[in-house]
SEFISE-293787 format. One record per residue: x negated, y, z of N, C-alpha, C in turn; residue number from 1. Coordinates in nm, 2 decimals, decimal comma, padded with zeros to 4 digits. Example, Ala and Ser with C-alpha at 12.3 -4.5 7.8 and 13.67 -1.06 7.14 Angstrom:
% residues 2
[atom [-01,32; -00,57; 00,78]; [-01,23; -00,45; 00,78]; [-01,32; -00,33; 00,78]; 1] [atom [-01,28; -00,22; 00,71]; [-01,37; -00,11; 00,71]; [-01,29; 00,00; 00,79]; 2] 
//
This chain:
% residues 88
[atom [-10,65; 08,33; 09,15]; [-10,73; 08,24; 09,08]; [-10,82; 08,17; 09,18]; 1] [atom [-10,83; 08,04; 09,17]; [-10,92; 07,97; 09,26]; [-11,06; 07,95; 09,19]; 2] [atom [-11,16; 08,00; 09,25]; [-11,29; 07,99; 09,19]; [-11,34; 07,85; 09,18]; 3] [atom [-11,42; 07,82; 09,08]; [-11,48; 07,68; 09,07]; [-11,56; 07,64; 09,19]; 4] [atom [-11,53; 07,53; 09,24]; [-11,60; 07,47; 09,36]; [-11,52; 07,50; 09,49]; 5] [atom [-11,42; 07,59; 09,49]; [-11,35; 07,62; 09,62]; [-11,24; 07,51; 09,64]; 6] [atom [-11,21; 07,49; 09,76]; [-11,11; 07,39; 09,80]; [-10,97; 07,45; 09,78]; 7] [atom [-10,88; 07,36; 09,75]; [-10,74; 07,40; 09,73]; [-10,65; 07,29; 09,78]; 8] [atom [-10,52; 07,32; 09,80]; [-10,42; 07,23; 09,83]; [-10,33; 07,21; 09,70]; 9] [atom [-10,31; 07,09; 09,66]; [-10,23; 07,06; 09,54]; [-10,09; 07,01; 09,59]; 10] [atom [-09,98; 07,08; 09,55]; [-09,85; 07,04; 09,59]; [-09,76; 07,02; 09,46]; 11] [atom [-09,70; 06,91; 09,45]; [-09,60; 06,88; 09,34]; [-09,47; 06,87; 09,41]; 12] [atom [-09,37; 06,94; 09,36]; [-09,24; 06,93; 09,42]; [-09,13; 06,95; 09,31]; 13] [atom [-09,01; 06,92; 09,35]; [-08,90; 06,95; 09,26]; [-08,78; 07,01; 09,33]; 14] [atom [-08,70; 07,08; 09,25]; [-08,58; 07,14; 09,31]; [-08,48; 07,16; 09,19]; 15] [atom [-08,36; 07,10; 09,21]; [-08,26; 07,11; 09,11]; [-08,30; 07,07; 08,97]; 16] [atom [-08,38; 06,97; 08,96]; [-08,43; 06,92; 08,83]; [-08,55; 06,99; 08,78]; 17] [atom [-08,60; 07,09; 08,84]; [-08,72; 07,16; 08,80]; [-08,84; 07,10; 08,88]; 18] [atom [-08,95; 07,08; 08,81]; [-09,07; 07,03; 08,88]; [-09,17; 07,14; 08,89]; 19] [atom [-09,23; 07,15; 09,00]; [-09,33; 07,26; 09,03]; [-09,47; 07,19; 09,06]; 20] [atom [-09,57; 07,23; 09,00]; [-09,71; 07,18; 09,02]; [-09,79; 07,30; 09,06]; 21] [atom [-09,82; 07,31; 09,19]; [-09,89; 07,43; 09,24]; [-10,02; 07,40; 09,30]; 22] [atom [-10,12; 07,49; 09,29]; [-10,24; 07,47; 09,36]; [-10,26; 07,60; 09,44]; 23] [atom [-10,30; 07,59; 09,57]; [-10,32; 07,70; 09,66]; [-10,46; 07,70; 09,72]; 24] [atom [-10,52; 07,81; 09,72]; [-10,65; 07,82; 09,79]; [-10,62; 07,79; 09,94]; 25] [atom [-10,71; 07,71; 10,00]; [-10,68; 07,67; 10,14]; [-10,66; 07,78; 10,24]; 26] [atom [-10,73; 07,89; 10,22]; [-10,71; 08,01; 10,31]; [-10,57; 08,07; 10,29]; 27] [atom [-10,53; 08,08; 10,16]; [-10,40; 08,14; 10,13]; [-10,29; 08,05; 10,18]; 28] [atom [-10,31; 07,92; 10,16]; [-10,21; 07,82; 10,21]; [-10,19; 07,83; 10,36]; 29] [atom [-10,30; 07,85; 10,43]; [-10,28; 07,87; 10,58]; [-10,20; 07,99; 10,61]; 30] [atom [-10,23; 08,10; 10,54]; [-10,15; 08,22; 10,57]; [-10,00; 08,21; 10,53]; 31] [atom [-09,97; 08,14; 10,42]; [-09,83; 08,11; 10,39]; [-09,77; 08,02; 10,49]; 32] [atom [-09,83; 07,92; 10,53]; [-09,78; 07,83; 10,64]; [-09,74; 07,91; 10,76]; 33] [atom [-09,83; 08,00; 10,81]; [-09,81; 08,08; 10,93]; [-09,69; 08,17; 10,90]; 34] [atom [-09,68; 08,23; 10,78]; [-09,56; 08,32; 10,75]; [-09,43; 08,24; 10,76]; 35] [atom [-09,43; 08,12; 10,71]; [-09,31; 08,04; 10,71]; [-09,27; 08,00; 10,86]; 36] [atom [-09,37; 07,97; 10,94]; [-09,35; 07,94; 11,08]; [-09,29; 08,07; 11,15]; 37] [atom [-09,35; 08,18; 11,12]; [-09,30; 08,31; 11,18]; [-09,16; 08,34; 11,14]; 38] [atom [-09,12; 08,29; 11,02]; [-08,98; 08,32; 10,97]; [-08,88; 08,21; 11,01]; 39] [atom [-08,92; 08,12; 11,10]; [-08,83; 08,02; 11,15]; [-08,85; 07,88; 11,10]; 40] [atom [-08,95; 07,86; 11,02]; [-08,98; 07,73; 10,97]; [-08,93; 07,69; 10,83]; 41] [atom [-08,85; 07,78; 10,77]; [-08,81; 07,76; 10,63]; [-08,79; 07,89; 10,56]; 42] [atom [-08,84; 07,90; 10,45]; [-08,82; 08,02; 10,37]; [-08,79; 07,98; 10,23]; 43] [atom [-08,67; 08,02; 10,18]; [-08,63; 07,98; 10,04]; [-08,71; 08,04; 09,93]; 44] [atom [-08,75; 08,17; 09,95]; [-08,83; 08,23; 09,84]; [-08,90; 08,35; 09,91]; 45] [atom [-09,03; 08,37; 09,86]; [-09,11; 08,48; 09,92]; [-09,21; 08,51; 09,81]; 46] [atom [-09,28; 08,62; 09,83]; [-09,39; 08,66; 09,75]; [-09,51; 08,71; 09,83]; 47] [atom [-09,61; 08,75; 09,77]; [-09,73; 08,79; 09,84]; [-09,70; 08,91; 09,93]; 48] [atom [-09,62; 09,00; 09,89]; [-09,58; 09,12; 09,97]; [-09,52; 09,08; 10,10]; 49] [atom [-09,43; 08,98; 10,10]; [-09,37; 08,93; 10,22]; [-09,47; 08,89; 10,32]; 50] [atom [-09,57; 08,81; 10,28]; [-09,68; 08,76; 10,37]; [-09,76; 08,88; 10,42]; 51] [atom [-09,80; 08,97; 10,33]; [-09,88; 09,08; 10,37]; [-09,81; 09,17; 10,47]; 52] [atom [-09,68; 09,20; 10,44]; [-09,60; 09,28; 10,53]; [-09,59; 09,21; 10,67]; 53] [atom [-09,58; 09,08; 10,67]; [-09,57; 09,01; 10,80]; [-09,70; 09,02; 10,88]; 54] [atom [-09,81; 09,01; 10,80]; [-09,94; 09,02; 10,87]; [-09,96; 09,16; 10,93]; 55] [atom [-09,93; 09,26; 10,85]; [-09,94; 09,39; 10,90]; [-09,85; 09,42; 11,02]; 56] [atom [-09,73; 09,38; 11,01]; [-09,64; 09,40; 11,13]; [-09,69; 09,33; 11,25]; 57] [atom [-09,74; 09,21; 11,24]; [-09,78; 09,13; 11,36]; [-09,92; 09,16; 11,41]; 58] [atom [-10,01; 09,21; 11,32]; [-10,15; 09,23; 11,36]; [-10,20; 09,37; 11,35]; 59] [atom [-10,18; 09,43; 11,24]; [-10,24; 09,56; 11,21]; [-10,20; 09,67; 11,30]; 60] [atom [-10,08; 09,67; 11,35]; [-10,03; 09,78; 11,43]; [-10,11; 09,81; 11,56]; 61] [atom [-10,16; 09,70; 11,62]; [-10,24; 09,72; 11,74]; [-10,38; 09,67; 11,73]; 62] [atom [-10,43; 09,66; 11,60]; [-10,57; 09,62; 11,58]; [-10,67; 09,71; 11,64]; 63] [atom [-10,77; 09,66; 11,70]; [-10,88; 09,74; 11,76]; [-10,96; 09,81; 11,65]; 64] [atom [-10,95; 09,76; 11,53]; [-11,03; 09,82; 11,42]; [-10,95; 09,91; 11,33]; 65] [atom [-10,83; 09,94; 11,37]; [-10,74; 10,02; 11,29]; [-10,80; 10,16; 11,25]; 66] [atom [-10,86; 10,23; 11,35]; [-10,91; 10,36; 11,32]; [-11,01; 10,37; 11,21]; 67] [atom [-11,09; 10,27; 11,20]; [-11,20; 10,28; 11,09]; [-11,16; 10,19; 10,97]; 68] [atom [-11,04; 10,13; 10,97]; [-11,00; 10,04; 10,86]; [-10,98; 10,12; 10,73]; 69] [atom [-11,04; 10,07; 10,63]; [-11,02; 10,13; 10,50]; [-10,96; 10,04; 10,39]; 70] [atom [-10,91; 09,93; 10,44]; [-10,85; 09,83; 10,35]; [-10,73; 09,88; 10,27]; 71] [atom [-10,72; 09,85; 10,15]; [-10,60; 09,87; 10,07]; [-10,50; 09,76; 10,10]; 72] [atom [-10,38; 09,79; 10,07]; [-10,27; 09,69; 10,10]; [-10,30; 09,55; 10,06]; 73] [atom [-10,34; 09,53; 09,94]; [-10,36; 09,39; 09,88]; [-10,48; 09,33; 09,94]; 74] [atom [-10,57; 09,40; 10,01]; [-10,69; 09,35; 10,07]; [-10,66; 09,29; 10,21]; 75] [atom [-10,54; 09,31; 10,26]; [-10,51; 09,27; 10,40]; [-10,54; 09,12; 10,43]; 76] [atom [-10,51; 09,03; 10,34]; [-10,55; 08,89; 10,36]; [-10,69; 08,86; 10,36]; 77] [atom [-10,78; 08,96; 10,33]; [-10,92; 08,93; 10,32]; [-10,99; 08,98; 10,45]; 78] [atom [-10,92; 09,05; 10,54]; [-10,98; 09,10; 10,66]; [-11,00; 08,99; 10,76]; 79] [atom [-11,12; 08,97; 10,81]; [-11,14; 08,86; 10,91]; [-11,07; 08,89; 11,04]; 80] [atom [-11,06; 09,02; 11,08]; [-11,00; 09,05; 11,20]; [-10,85; 09,02; 11,20]; 81] [atom [-10,79; 09,05; 11,08]; [-10,64; 09,02; 11,07]; [-10,62; 08,88; 11,06]; 82] [atom [-10,69; 08,81; 10,97]; [-10,67; 08,66; 10,95]; [-10,68; 08,59; 11,08]; 83] [atom [-10,79; 08,61; 11,15]; [-10,81; 08,54; 11,28]; [-10,69; 08,55; 11,37]; 84] [atom [-10,65; 08,68; 11,39]; [-10,54; 08,70; 11,49]; [-10,41; 08,64; 11,43]; 85] [atom [-10,38; 08,66; 11,30]; [-10,26; 08,61; 11,24]; [-10,24; 08,46; 11,25]; 86] [atom [-10,35; 08,39; 11,24]; [-10,34; 08,24; 11,24]; [-10,34; 08,18; 11,38]; 87] [atom [-10,36; 08,26; 11,48]; [-10,35; 08,20; 11,62]; [-10,22; 08,15; 11,65]; 88] 
//
């Protein structure tokens, strides 16, 4: 859910006659764009778990803050250390 007043990206697209009207929080959109780039520039289908797994594989394994990290799996995209390194 995008909170009132937060910025978002609005994308309308179609595929095989279906129309999709999506809004993405700008921070989430940036993470998804990086995930798609990491996967070669095109991803037919993905979900939140694919993005989180990619973030953990590329950043968490050698993170300097790993020893004291107490984030739960779904909190991964909220960690400033992970996000900063992932978006480089």
